[in-house]
TIRO-2110 file (N, C-alpha, C; in Angstrom, 1 decimal):
// TIRO-2110
0.8, -1.2, 0.0, N, 1, A
0.0, 0.0, 0.0, CA, 1, A
0.9, 1.2, 0.0, C, 1, A
0.4, 2.3, -0.6, N, 2, A
1.1, 3.5, -0.7, CA, 2, A
1.2, 4.2, 0.6, C, 2, A
2.4, 4.6, 1.0, N, 3, A
2.7, 5.2, 2.3, CA, 3, A
2.7, 6.8, 2.2, C, 3, A
3.2, 7.3, 1.1, N, 4, A
3.4, 8.8, 1.0, CA, 4, A
2.2, 9.3, 0.3, C, 4, A
1.9, 10.6, 0.5, N, 5, A
0.8, 11.3, -0.1, CA, 5, A
1.0, 11.2, -1.6, C, 5, A
2.2, 11.4, -2.1, N, 6, A
2.5, 11.3, -3.5, CA, 6, A
2.1, 10.0, -4.1, C, 6, A
2.5, 8.9, -3.4, N, 7, A
2.2, 7.6, -3.9, CA, 7, A
0.7, 7.3, -3.9, C, 7, A
0.0, 7.8, -2.8, N, 8, A
-1.5, 7.6, -2.8, CA, 8, A
-2.1, 8.4, -3.9, C, 8, A
-1.7, 9.6, -4.3, N, 9, A
-2.2, 10.3, -5.4, CA, 9, A
-2.0, 9.6, -6.7, C, 9, A
-0.8, 9.0, -6.9, N, 10, A
-0.5, 8.3, -8.1, CA, 10, A
-1.4, 7.1, -8.2, C, 10, A
-1.6, 6.4, -7.1, N, 11, A
-2.5, 5.2, -7.1, CA, 11, A
-3.9, 5.6, -7.6, C, 11, A
-4.4, 6.8, -7.1, N, 12, A
-5.7, 7.3, -7.5, CA, 12, A
-5.7, 7.6, -9.0, C, 12, A
-4.7, 8.3, -9.4, N, 13, A
-4.6, 8.7, -10.8, CA, 13, A
-4.5, 7.4, -11.7, C, 13, A
-3.8, 6.4, -11.3, N, 14, A
-3.7, 5.2, -12.1, CA, 14, A
-5.0, 4.5, -12.2, C, 14, A
-5.9, 4.5, -11.2, N, 15, A
-7.2, 3.9, -11.3, CA, 15, A
-8.0, 4.6, -12.4, C, 15, A
-8.0, 5.9, -12.4, N, 16, A
-8.7, 6.7, -13.4, CA, 16, A
-8.2, 6.4, -14.8, C, 16, A
-6.9, 6.4, -15.0, N, 17, A
-6.3, 6.2, -16.3, CA, 17, A
-6.6, 4.8, -16.8, C, 17, A
-6.6, 3.8, -15.8, N, 18, A
-6.9, 2.4, -16.2, CA, 18, A
-8.3, 2.3, -16.7, C, 18, A
-9.2, 3.0, -16.1, N, 19, A
-10.6, 2.9, -16.5, CA, 19, A
-10.8, 3.5, -17.9, C, 19, A
-10.1, 4.7, -18.1, N, 20, A
-10.2, 5.3, -19.4, CA, 20, A
-9.6, 4.5, -20.5, C, 20, A
-8.5, 3.9, -20.2, N, 21, A
-7.8, 3.1, -21.2, CA, 21, A
-8.6, 1.8, -21.5, C, 21, A
-9.3, 1.2, -20.5, N, 22, A
-10.1, 0.1, -20.7, CA, 22, A
-11.3, 0.4, -21.6, C, 22, A
-11.9, 1.6, -21.4, N, 23, A
-13.0, 2.1, -22.2, CA, 23, A
-12.5, 2.3, -23.7, C, 23, A
-11.4, 2.9, -23.9, N, 24, A
-10.8, 3.1, -25.2, CA, 24, A
-10.6, 1.8, -25.9, C, 24, A
-10.0, 0.8, -25.2, N, 25, A
-9.7, -0.5, -25.8, CA, 25, A
-11.0, -1.2, -26.2, C, 25, A
-12.0, -1.0, -25.4, N, 26, A
-13.3, -1.6, -25.7, CA, 26, A
-13.9, -1.0, -26.9, C, 26, A
-13.8, 0.3, -27.1, N, 27, A
-14.3, 0.9, -28.3, CA, 27, A
-13.5, 0.5, -29.6, C, 27, A
-12.3, 0.2, -29.4, N, 28, A
-11.4, -0.3, -30.5, CA, 28, A
-12.0, -1.7, -30.9, C, 28, A
-12.2, -2.5, -29.9, N, 29, A
-12.7, -3.9, -30.3, CA, 29, A
-14.1, -3.8, -30.9, C, 29, A
-14.9, -2.9, -30.4, N, 30, A
-16.3, -2.7, -31.0, CA, 30, A
-16.2, -2.3, -32.4, C, 30, A
-15.3, -1.3, -32.7, N, 31, A
-15.1, -0.8, -34.1, CA, 31, A
-14.7, -1.9, -35.0, C, 31, A
-13.8, -2.8, -34.6, N, 32, A
-13.3, -3.9, -35.4, CA, 32, A
-14.4, -4.9, -35.6, C, 32, A
-15.2, -5.2, -34.6, N, 33, A
-16.3, -6.1, -34.7, CA, 33, A
-17.3, -5.6, -35.7, C, 33, A
-17.6, -4.3, -35.7, N, 34, A
-18.6, -3.7, -36.6, CA, 34, A
-18.2, -3.9, -38.0, C, 34, A
-16.9, -3.8, -38.3, N, 35, A
-16.4, -4.0, -39.7, CA, 35, A
-16.5, -5.5, -40.0, C, 35, A
-16.1, -6.3, -39.1, N, 36, A
-16.2, -7.8, -39.4, CA, 36, A
-17.7, -8.2, -39.7, C, 36, A
-18.6, -7.6, -38.9, N, 37, A
-20.0, -7.9, -39.1, CA, 37, A
-20.5, -7.5, -40.4, C, 37, A
-20.1, -6.3, -40.8, N, 38, A
-20.5, -5.7, -42.2, CA, 38, A
-19.9, -6.6, -43.3, C, 38, A
-18.7, -7.1, -43.1, N, 39, A
-18.1, -7.9, -44.1, CA, 39, A
-18.9, -9.3, -44.2, C, 39, A
-19.2, -9.8, -43.1, N, 40, A
-20.0, -11.0, -43.0, CA, 40, A
-21.4, -10.9, -43.7, C, 40, A
-21.9, -9.7, -43.6, N, 41, A
-23.2, -9.4, -44.2, CA, 41, A
-23.2, -9.5, -45.7, C, 41, A
-22.0, -9.2, -46.2, N, 42, A
-21.8, -9.3, -47.7, CA, 42, A
-22.0, -8.0, -48.5, C, 42, A
-22.4, -6.9, -47.8, N, 43, A
-22.6, -5.6, -48.6, CA, 43, A
-21.3, -4.8, -48.5, C, 43, A
-20.6, -4.8, -49.7, N, 44, A
-19.3, -4.2, -49.7, CA, 44, A
-19.3, -2.7, -49.5, C, 44, A
-20.3, -2.0, -50.0, N, 45, A
-20.4, -0.6, -49.8, CA, 45, A
-20.7, -0.2, -48.3, C, 45, A
-21.5, -1.0, -47.7, N, 46, A
-21.8, -0.7, -46.3, CA, 46, A
-20.5, -1.1, -45.4, C, 46, A
-19.8, -2.1, -45.8, N, 47, A
-18.6, -2.5, -45.1, CA, 47, A
-17.5, -1.4, -45.2, C, 47, A
-17.4, -0.8, -46.4, N, 48, A
-16.5, 0.2, -46.7, CA, 48, A
-16.8, 1.4, -45.8, C, 48, A
-18.1, 1.8, -45.7, N, 49, A
-18.5, 2.9, -44.9, CA, 49, A
-18.2, 2.7, -43.5, C, 49, A
-18.5, 1.5, -42.9, N, 50, A
-18.2, 1.2, -41.5, CA, 50, A
-16.7, 1.2, -41.3, C, 50, A
-15.9, 0.7, -42.3, N, 51, A
-14.5, 0.7, -42.2, CA, 51, A
-13.9, 2.1, -42.1, C, 51, A
-14.4, 3.0, -42.9, N, 52, A
-13.9, 4.4, -42.9, CA, 52, A
-14.1, 5.0, -41.5, C, 52, A
-15.2, 4.8, -40.9, N, 53, A
-15.5, 5.3, -39.6, CA, 53, A
-14.6, 4.7, -38.5, C, 53, A
-14.4, 3.4, -38.7, N, 54, A
-13.5, 2.6, -37.7, CA, 54, A
-12.1, 3.0, -37.8, C, 54, A
-11.6, 3.4, -39.0, N, 55, A
-10.2, 3.8, -39.1, CA, 55, A
-9.9, 5.0, -38.3, C, 55, A
-10.8, 6.0, -38.2, N, 56, A
-10.6, 7.2, -37.4, CA, 56, A
-10.5, 6.8, -35.9, C, 56, A
-11.4, 5.9, -35.5, N, 57, A
-11.3, 5.4, -34.1, CA, 57, A
-10.0, 4.7, -33.8, C, 57, A
-9.6, 3.8, -34.7, N, 58, A
-8.4, 3.0, -34.5, CA, 58, A
-7.2, 4.0, -34.4, C, 58, A
-7.1, 4.9, -35.3, N, 59, A
-6.0, 5.9, -35.3, CA, 59, A
-6.0, 6.7, -34.1, C, 59, A
-7.1, 7.1, -33.6, N, 60, A
-7.2, 8.0, -32.4, CA, 60, A
-6.7, 7.2, -31.2, C, 60, A
-7.0, 5.9, -31.1, N, 61, A
-6.6, 5.1, -30.0, CA, 61, A
-5.1, 4.9, -30.1, C, 61, A
-4.6, 4.7, -31.3, N, 62, A
-3.1, 4.5, -31.4, CA, 62, A
-2.4, 5.8, -31.1, C, 62, A
-2.9, 7.0, -31.4, N, 63, A
-2.3, 8.2, -31.1, CA, 63, A
-2.2, 8.4, -29.6, C, 63, A
-3.1, 7.9, -28.9, N, 64, A
-3.1, 8.0, -27.4, CA, 64, A
-2.2, 6.9, -26.7, C, 64, A
-1.6, 6.1, -27.5, N, 65, A
-0.7, 5.0, -27.0, CA, 65, A
-1.5, 4.0, -26.2, C, 65, A
-2.8, 3.8, -26.5, N, 66, A
-3.6, 2.8, -25.8, CA, 66, A
-3.2, 1.4, -26.4, C, 66, A
-3.0, 1.4, -27.8, N, 67, A
-2.4, 0.3, -28.5, CA, 67, A
-1.2, 0.8, -29.3, C, 67, A
-0.3, -0.1, -29.6, N, 68, A
0.8, 0.3, -30.4, CA, 68, A
0.4, 0.7, -31.8, C, 68, A
1.1, 1.6, -32.4, N, 69, A
0.8, 2.1, -33.7, CA, 69, A
0.9, 0.9, -34.7, C, 69, A
1.8, 0.0, -34.6, N, 70, A
1.9, -1.1, -35.5, CA, 70, A
0.7, -2.1, -35.3, C, 70, A
0.2, -2.2, -34.1, N, 71, A
-1.0, -3.0, -33.9, CA, 71, A
-2.2, -2.4, -34.6, C, 71, A
-2.3, -1.1, -34.5, N, 72, A
-3.4, -0.4, -35.1, CA, 72, A
-3.3, -0.6, -36.7, C, 72, A
-2.1, -0.4, -37.2, N, 73, A
-1.9, -0.6, -38.6, CA, 73, A
-2.2, -2.0, -39.1, C, 73, A
-1.9, -3.0, -38.3, N, 74, A
-2.2, -4.4, -38.6, CA, 74, A
-3.7, -4.6, -38.6, C, 74, A
-4.4, -4.0, -37.7, N, 75, A
-5.9, -4.2, -37.7, CA, 75, A
-6.5, -3.5, -38.9, C, 75, A
-6.1, -2.3, -39.2, N, 76, A
-6.6, -1.6, -40.4, CA, 76, A
-6.3, -2.4, -41.7, C, 76, A
-5.1, -2.9, -41.8, N, 77, A
-4.7, -3.7, -43.0, CA, 77, A
-5.5, -4.9, -43.2, C, 77, A
-5.7, -5.7, -42.1, N, 78, A
-6.5, -6.9, -42.2, CA, 78, A
-8.0, -6.6, -42.5, C, 78, A
-8.5, -5.6, -41.9, N, 79, A
-9.9, -5.2, -42.2, CA, 79, A
-10.0, -4.8, -43.7, C, 79, A
-9.1, -4.0, -44.1, N, 80, A
-9.1, -3.6, -45.5, CA, 80, A
-9.0, -4.7, -46.5, C, 80, A
-8.1, -5.7, -46.1, N, 81, A
-7.9, -6.9, -47.0, CA, 81, A
-9.2, -7.7, -47.0, C, 81, A
-9.9, -7.8, -45.9, N, 82, A
-11.2, -8.5, -45.9, CA, 82, A
-12.2, -7.9, -46.8, C, 82, A
-12.2, -6.5, -46.8, N, 83, A
-13.2, -5.8, -47.7, CA, 83, A
-12.8, -6.0, -49.1, C, 83, A
-11.5, -5.9, -49.4, N, 84, A
-11.1, -6.2, -50.8, CA, 84, A
-11.4, -7.6, -51.3, C, 84, A
-11.3, -8.5, -50.4, N, 85, A
-11.6, -9.9, -50.7, CA, 85, A
-13.0, -10.1, -51.1, C, 85, A
-13.9, -9.3, -50.5, N, 86, A
-15.3, -9.4, -50.8, CA, 86, A
-15.6, -9.1, -52.3, C, 86, A
-14.8, -8.1, -52.8, N, 87, A
-15.0, -7.8, -54.2, CA, 87, A
-14.6, -8.9, -55.2, C, 87, A
-13.5, -9.6, -54.8, N, 88, A
-13.0, -10.7, -55.6, CA, 88, A
-13.9, -11.9, -55.5, C, 88, A
-14.5, -12.1, -54.4, N, 89, A
-15.4, -13.2, -54.2, CA, 89, A
-16.8, -13.0, -54.9, C, 89, A
-17.2, -11.7, -54.9, N, 90, A
-18.6, -11.4, -55.4, CA, 90, A
-18.6, -11.3, -56.9, C, 90, A
END
């Protein structure tokens, strides 16, 4: 347990930061799932629209260092590839 006032404050701040980070990570996962769901539905135009909205969410979270920038790029790349594959399959 924290013994100094400074350590107690940092512990309080860490709890707030942890909650905010968890919320951001959750929105990242939700954005990715939304694109996956649109791809599964088979409508390429709708999937592209959802993807464009999700890209801004993913980039925002990467800018805040909630996830690594390379992880964000990997997610965007794989989602984009899934949408492009829809065109080839259809």
